[in-house]
C-alpha positions as CSV (number, residue, x, y, z in Angstrom):
1,T,18.9,138.8,84.0
2,L,18.8,136.6,87.1
3,T,15.5,136.0,88.8
4,K,15.1,136.5,92.5
5,N,14.9,132.7,93.1
6,T,18.1,132.2,91.1
7,K,19.9,134.8,93.1
8,M,18.8,133.1,96.3
9,K,20.0,129.7,95.1
10,L,23.4,131.1,94.2
11,N,23.7,132.7,97.6
12,S,22.7,129.5,99.4
13,P,25.1,127.7,101.8
14,I,24.9,124.5,99.7
15,F,26.0,126.3,96.5
16,S,28.8,128.0,98.3
17,F,30.0,124.7,99.7
18,L,30.0,123.1,96.2
19,L,32.1,126.0,94.8
20,H,34.7,125.5,97.5
21,F,34.7,121.7,97.0
22,I,35.3,122.1,93.2
23,F,38.1,124.6,93.8
24,L,39.9,122.3,96.3
25,V,39.6,119.2,94.0
26,T,40.9,121.1,91.0
27,F,43.9,122.5,93.1
28,I,44.8,119.2,94.6
29,F,44.1,117.0,91.6
30,P,45.0,119.0,88.4
31,I,43.1,118.2,85.3
32,Y,45.3,116.1,83.0
33,S,45.7,116.8,79.3
34,S,48.0,115.9,76.4
35,K,50.3,118.8,77.4
36,P,53.0,118.1,79.9
37,N,52.2,119.4,83.4
38,N,54.6,121.4,85.6
39,H,56.1,118.4,87.2
40,Q,56.9,116.8,83.8
41,I,58.5,120.1,82.6
42,V,60.6,120.3,85.8
43,D,61.7,116.6,85.4
44,Q,62.7,117.1,81.7
45,S,64.6,120.3,82.6
46,L,66.5,118.4,85.4
47,Q,67.3,115.6,82.9
48,Y,68.6,118.0,80.3
49,D,70.7,119.7,83.0
50,K,72.1,116.3,84.0
51,E,73.0,115.4,80.4
52,F,74.5,118.8,79.8
53,H,76.7,118.6,82.9
54,K,77.7,115.1,82.0
55,I,78.8,116.1,78.5
56,N,80.5,119.2,79.9
57,N,82.3,117.2,82.6
58,T,83.5,114.7,79.9
59,I,84.8,117.5,77.8
60,K,86.6,119.1,80.8
61,T,88.1,115.7,81.7
62,N,89.3,115.2,78.2
63,L,90.8,118.7,78.1
64,Q,92.5,118.1,81.4
65,Q,94.1,114.9,80.0
66,I,95.5,116.9,77.1
67,N,96.3,120.2,78.8
68,K,98.7,119.1,81.5
69,P,99.7,121.3,84.4
70,A,102.4,123.7,83.2
71,I,105.7,124.7,84.8
72,K,105.7,127.8,82.6
73,T,103.1,129.3,80.1
74,I,104.1,131.3,77.0
75,H,101.6,133.5,75.2
76,S,102.3,133.5,71.5
77,P,101.7,136.7,69.4
78,D,99.4,134.7,67.1
79,G,97.1,133.9,70.1
80,D,98.3,130.4,70.9
81,I,99.0,129.4,74.5
82,I,102.1,127.2,74.9
83,D,102.3,125.2,78.2
84,C,105.8,124.0,79.2
85,V,105.0,120.6,80.8
86,L,107.4,118.3,82.6
87,F,108.7,115.6,80.2
88,R,107.3,112.8,82.3
89,N,103.8,114.4,82.6
90,Q,103.1,114.7,78.8
91,P,100.0,113.0,77.3
92,A,102.0,110.1,75.8
93,F,102.6,108.6,79.2
94,D,98.8,108.3,79.9
95,L,99.1,105.2,77.7
96,P,100.1,102.2,80.0
97,I,102.2,100.5,77.4
98,L,104.4,103.7,77.2
99,K,105.1,104.0,80.9
100,E,108.5,102.4,80.4
101,Y,109.6,105.4,78.3
102,Q,109.3,107.6,81.4
103,S,112.3,105.9,82.9
104,L,114.6,106.7,79.9
105,D,117.5,108.8,80.9
106,Y,116.0,111.8,79.0
107,Q,118.2,114.3,80.8
108,E,121.2,112.8,79.1
109,K,119.4,112.6,75.8
110,L,118.4,116.2,76.0
111,K,122.0,117.4,76.1
112,G,123.1,118.9,72.8
113,R,119.7,118.1,71.2
114,N,118.1,121.5,71.5
115,Q,120.4,123.9,69.6
116,I,118.5,126.9,68.3
117,N,118.5,127.1,64.6
118,N,119.0,130.6,63.1
119,S,116.8,130.7,60.0
120,S,114.1,132.6,58.2
121,V,111.4,130.1,59.1
122,F,110.3,130.0,62.8
123,Q,107.4,129.5,65.1
124,P,105.8,132.7,66.5
125,W,105.5,131.4,70.0
126,S,109.3,131.4,70.3
127,S,110.0,134.4,68.2
128,S,111.2,136.5,71.2
129,G,113.8,133.8,71.9
130,E,111.8,132.5,74.9
131,F,111.6,128.7,75.1
132,C,110.5,126.0,77.5
133,P,112.9,125.3,80.4
134,E,115.2,122.2,80.5
135,G,113.3,119.1,81.4
136,T,110.0,120.4,80.0
137,V,108.3,120.2,76.6
138,P,106.0,122.7,74.8
139,I,102.4,121.6,74.3
140,R,100.0,123.9,72.5
141,R,96.9,124.3,74.7
142,T,93.7,122.8,73.2
143,N,90.4,124.6,73.7
144,E,86.9,123.1,73.9
145,Q,86.0,123.8,70.3
146,E,89.2,122.3,68.9
147,R,89.0,119.1,71.0
148,R,86.5,117.3,68.7
149,F,88.8,117.8,65.7
150,G,91.7,116.0,67.4
151,R,91.1,112.9,65.3
152,K,90.2,112.3,61.7
153,D,86.5,111.6,61.6
154,M,86.0,108.7,59.1
155,T,82.2,108.6,59.7
156,I,81.2,111.8,57.9
157,P,80.7,112.0,54.2
158,K,83.8,113.5,52.7
159,R,86.3,113.4,49.8
160,L,90.1,113.3,50.2
161,Y,92.1,114.4,47.2
162,E,95.8,113.6,47.1
163,V,98.6,114.2,44.6
164,I,101.6,112.2,45.6
165,T,104.9,110.7,44.5
166,F,105.7,107.3,46.2
167,V,108.1,104.4,46.4
168,Q,107.2,101.0,47.7
169,G,108.2,97.3,47.7
170,R,111.3,97.1,50.0
171,G,111.9,98.0,53.6
172,Y,112.7,101.7,54.3
173,E,114.1,102.9,57.6
174,G,113.4,106.6,57.0
175,A,112.3,109.5,54.7
176,K,113.2,113.1,54.5
177,A,112.5,116.2,52.3
178,S,112.3,120.0,52.2
179,L,108.7,121.3,52.2
180,N,107.8,124.6,50.7
181,V,105.4,126.6,53.0
182,W,102.3,128.3,51.7
183,A,99.0,129.5,53.3
184,P,96.3,128.0,50.9
185,Q,92.8,129.3,50.9
186,V,90.4,126.9,52.7
187,E,86.8,127.4,51.7
188,N,85.1,125.5,54.6
189,A,86.5,125.9,58.2
190,E,86.2,122.1,58.7
191,E,88.2,121.4,55.6
192,S,92.0,121.3,55.5
193,S,94.9,121.5,53.0
194,S,98.2,119.8,53.8
195,A,101.7,119.1,52.5
196,K,103.4,116.1,54.1
197,I,105.5,112.9,54.2
198,W,103.7,109.6,54.9
199,V,105.6,106.5,56.2
200,Q,103.3,103.4,55.9
201,S,103.1,99.7,56.5
202,P,102.6,97.2,53.7
203,T,98.8,97.2,54.2
204,A,98.7,101.0,54.7
205,K,96.7,100.3,57.9
206,E,99.5,101.8,60.0
207,S,100.7,105.3,59.0
208,I,102.9,108.1,60.3
209,E,102.5,111.6,58.8
210,A,104.3,114.9,59.3
211,G,104.2,118.2,57.5
212,W,102.3,121.4,57.5
213,Q,98.6,122.1,57.2
214,V,96.0,124.8,57.2
215,F,92.9,123.6,59.2
216,P,90.8,126.4,60.7
217,K,88.6,124.3,62.9
218,Q,91.6,122.4,64.4
219,Y,93.6,125.5,65.1
220,G,91.3,128.5,65.0
221,D,92.9,130.4,62.1
222,H,94.2,130.0,58.5
223,N,97.9,129.9,59.4
224,P,100.1,126.9,58.2
225,R,101.1,124.8,61.2
226,L,103.6,122.1,61.8
227,F,101.6,118.9,62.4
228,I,101.9,115.1,62.9
229,Y,99.3,112.3,62.8
230,W,99.5,108.6,63.3
231,T,97.1,105.6,63.2
232,A,97.5,101.8,63.8
233,D,94.1,100.8,62.3
234,A,93.5,102.8,59.1
235,Y,92.2,105.8,61.1
236,K,89.3,103.9,62.7
237,S,90.0,104.3,66.5
238,T,93.7,105.0,67.1
239,G,95.8,108.0,66.6
240,C,95.3,111.8,66.6
241,Y,96.8,115.1,65.5
242,N,99.9,116.3,67.4
243,L,99.7,115.6,71.1
244,Q,95.9,115.4,71.5
245,C,96.0,111.7,72.6
246,P,98.6,109.4,74.1
247,G,101.2,108.2,71.6
248,F,103.8,110.5,70.3
249,V,106.5,111.3,72.9
250,Q,107.6,115.0,72.6
251,F,111.3,115.5,73.1
252,S,112.2,119.0,71.9
253,R,111.7,122.0,74.2
254,T,112.0,124.4,71.2
255,I,109.7,123.0,68.5
256,G,105.9,123.0,69.1
257,L,103.6,120.6,67.3
258,G,100.5,122.3,66.1
259,A,102.2,125.7,66.4
260,A,102.2,128.1,63.4
261,I,105.2,128.4,61.1
262,T,106.1,131.7,59.4
263,P,106.8,133.4,57.1
264,V,105.0,131.9,54.1
265,S,106.0,131.9,50.5
266,K,104.7,134.6,48.1
267,R,103.9,134.3,44.4
268,L,106.9,135.6,42.4
269,G,108.5,136.3,45.7
270,T,110.7,134.7,48.4
271,Q,110.2,131.0,48.9
272,Y,110.3,129.5,52.4
273,S,110.8,125.9,53.3
274,F,111.7,123.7,56.2
275,N,113.2,120.2,56.4
276,L,111.5,117.1,57.9
277,K,112.9,113.6,58.6
278,I,111.1,110.5,59.9
279,E,113.7,107.9,60.8
280,Q,113.7,104.7,62.7
281,D,116.3,104.1,65.4
282,Q,117.2,100.5,64.9
283,K,118.5,100.0,68.4
284,N,115.3,101.0,70.2
285,R,113.0,100.8,67.1
286,L,111.7,104.3,67.8
287,W,110.4,106.3,64.8
288,W,112.0,109.7,65.3
289,L,110.6,113.0,63.9
290,E,113.3,115.6,63.2
291,Y,112.9,119.2,62.1
292,G,115.3,121.6,60.4
293,S,115.2,125.1,59.0
294,G,117.3,126.5,56.3
295,S,120.8,125.1,56.3
296,G,120.7,124.4,60.0
297,P,121.0,120.9,61.6
298,F,118.1,118.7,62.2
299,E,116.6,118.8,65.7
300,K,114.9,115.8,67.3
301,V,111.2,116.7,67.9
302,G,110.2,113.4,69.4
303,Y,109.3,109.8,68.6
304,W,106.6,107.3,68.0
305,P,107.3,104.2,70.2
306,F,107.5,100.9,68.2
307,N,104.9,99.3,70.4
308,L,102.2,101.6,69.1
309,F,102.3,99.4,66.0
310,K,102.4,95.8,64.8
311,E,103.5,96.3,61.1
312,L,105.6,99.5,61.6
313,N,107.5,98.2,64.5
314,N,110.4,97.3,62.2
315,E,110.5,99.1,58.9
316,A,108.2,100.8,56.3
317,N,107.3,99.5,52.9
318,L,105.6,102.5,51.5
319,V,106.8,106.2,51.6
320,Q,104.8,109.0,50.1
321,F,105.3,112.8,49.6
322,G,102.7,115.3,48.4
323,G,99.6,117.3,49.1
324,E,96.2,116.5,50.4
325,V,92.8,118.4,50.5
326,L,89.9,117.4,52.7
327,D,86.6,118.3,50.8
328,L,83.5,118.7,52.9
329,N,81.4,120.8,50.5
330,P,77.8,120.1,51.4
331,T,76.5,121.1,47.9
332,G,78.2,118.1,46.3
333,D,80.3,120.5,44.1
334,H,84.0,120.3,44.3
335,T,85.5,122.5,47.1
336,A,87.3,125.7,46.2
337,T,90.0,124.9,48.8
338,D,93.5,125.3,47.4
339,M,96.3,122.8,47.5
340,G,99.8,124.1,47.9
341,S,99.9,127.6,46.4
342,G,96.6,127.2,44.7
343,Q,98.4,127.1,41.3
344,F,99.1,124.2,39.0
345,P,102.6,122.6,38.9
346,E,103.3,123.6,35.3
347,L,103.8,127.2,36.4
348,G,107.0,126.1,38.2
349,L,109.2,127.8,40.8
350,E,108.0,130.9,42.7
351,V,104.4,130.2,41.6
352,A,103.7,126.5,42.3
353,A,104.3,124.7,45.6
354,F,107.2,122.2,45.7
355,I,108.8,119.5,47.8
356,R,112.4,118.9,47.0
357,N,115.4,116.8,48.2
358,M,113.1,113.8,48.7
359,Q,115.1,110.8,49.9
360,V,114.5,107.4,51.6
361,A,116.8,105.5,53.9
362,V,117.6,102.0,52.5
363,A,119.8,101.2,55.5
364,H,120.8,102.9,58.8
365,D,121.6,106.5,58.0
366,T,122.0,105.7,54.3
367,Y,119.7,108.0,52.2
368,V,119.2,107.8,48.5
369,D,117.2,109.8,46.0
370,L,113.8,108.3,45.2
371,P,114.3,105.0,43.3
372,N,111.8,104.7,40.5
373,P,109.2,107.1,41.9
374,Q,105.6,106.7,40.9
375,Y,103.0,109.5,40.7
376,L,99.3,109.7,41.6
377,E,96.7,112.4,40.7
378,E,93.2,111.6,42.0
379,K,91.5,114.5,40.2
380,P,93.9,116.2,37.8
381,D,91.4,118.8,36.7
382,C,91.6,120.1,40.2
383,Y,95.0,119.3,41.6
384,R,98.1,118.0,39.7
385,I,101.7,116.9,40.2
386,K,104.9,117.1,38.2
387,G,108.1,115.4,39.3
388,G,111.7,115.3,38.3
389,F,115.3,115.3,39.4
390,D,118.2,117.8,39.1
391,K,121.5,118.4,40.8
392,Y,120.3,121.2,43.0
393,H,116.8,120.1,44.0
394,G,117.5,116.3,44.0
395,S,114.2,114.4,43.6
396,Y,111.5,117.0,43.5
397,I,107.8,117.6,42.8
398,F,105.7,120.7,42.0
399,Y,102.1,120.1,43.0
400,G,98.8,121.7,43.7
401,G,95.9,123.5,42.2
402,P,92.9,125.9,42.9
403,G,90.1,123.4,43.4
404,R,86.7,124.3,42.0
405,S,86.9,126.0,38.6
406,D,85.4,125.8,35.1
407,I,87.2,122.5,34.6
408,C,87.1,121.3,38.2
409,L,83.5,120.6,39.0
């Protein structure tokens, strides 16, 4: 209990003044501790906001560079958005060295180049018969999540498994084949499974690729999609998928890069294929990509200008055909991602995936069956290849496998 004298001291004017003084000092000059004060927290929050907005603005700027203003927009039944962009406004012409190609008389070149092929293999975005208007090209719209998968990231730990047949040693002016279409199971969304044609320089530092792939993170689903890729420095800093960076010049108004292709082959059922050709125009040294379905004619999709390259600006010395799986399994075990149909090639037609009628151009528009083809299996317990030749299929391969199993570890 307080004594009478103590109560008097507490009620004294001097004590009251001291209490007010201590309160004012504490309010004006807060006691510092190891914990951040309110000002520090506010400053950190502002810094985080600035960094977030900076990154967000960079992403938006990158997306604006890819997703050009559209003359017309087509909504595909599979969820894709296809923008019809004026030919001269496509991403390729953001690269200064390609500005000259804007002045090509493309209106004249477009004439007779966009005939619609009636076939069983098609792209859903144009299934209703709706295409981009004359003078425009279809560009699949890229969203924010897909943007960072526009290039092959060579810095992350990964394993690439290929089964291929190849020819090399002399100059080749082109390559073509018919690729069987499947929808392989992909275990990890950041993994991919592809079937393609590679045209490469002698050092393999410069490469042009085209085919189909299943790549969930790149496209948002497990559908097989028509794709291209290029690099001029062994995938270090140049090149990208489809039209996600300046480089490839889209030409067709009816074929969309990155767009799905359907239907897909079924085991012991109907087999679906499409034809691809990569060919150099010797007059302008452009590497053209051409697409065909069924027995229909090839259609020019677009081209890689020669000045993207140093070694591939003339002819190719290595041509490859086959399948590829990107393995990103974090456990270290082999991925369960399929290649091709997910079945080994020994099972043959209607079960295993195939590439047939493989040919290379040894002179302008002079194609021959593969001369002395060689074969490569990087992990035959997981994925294999079997090649041959016959009158109907020409040079062909069956390829693929199921990935992780009792023998594939």
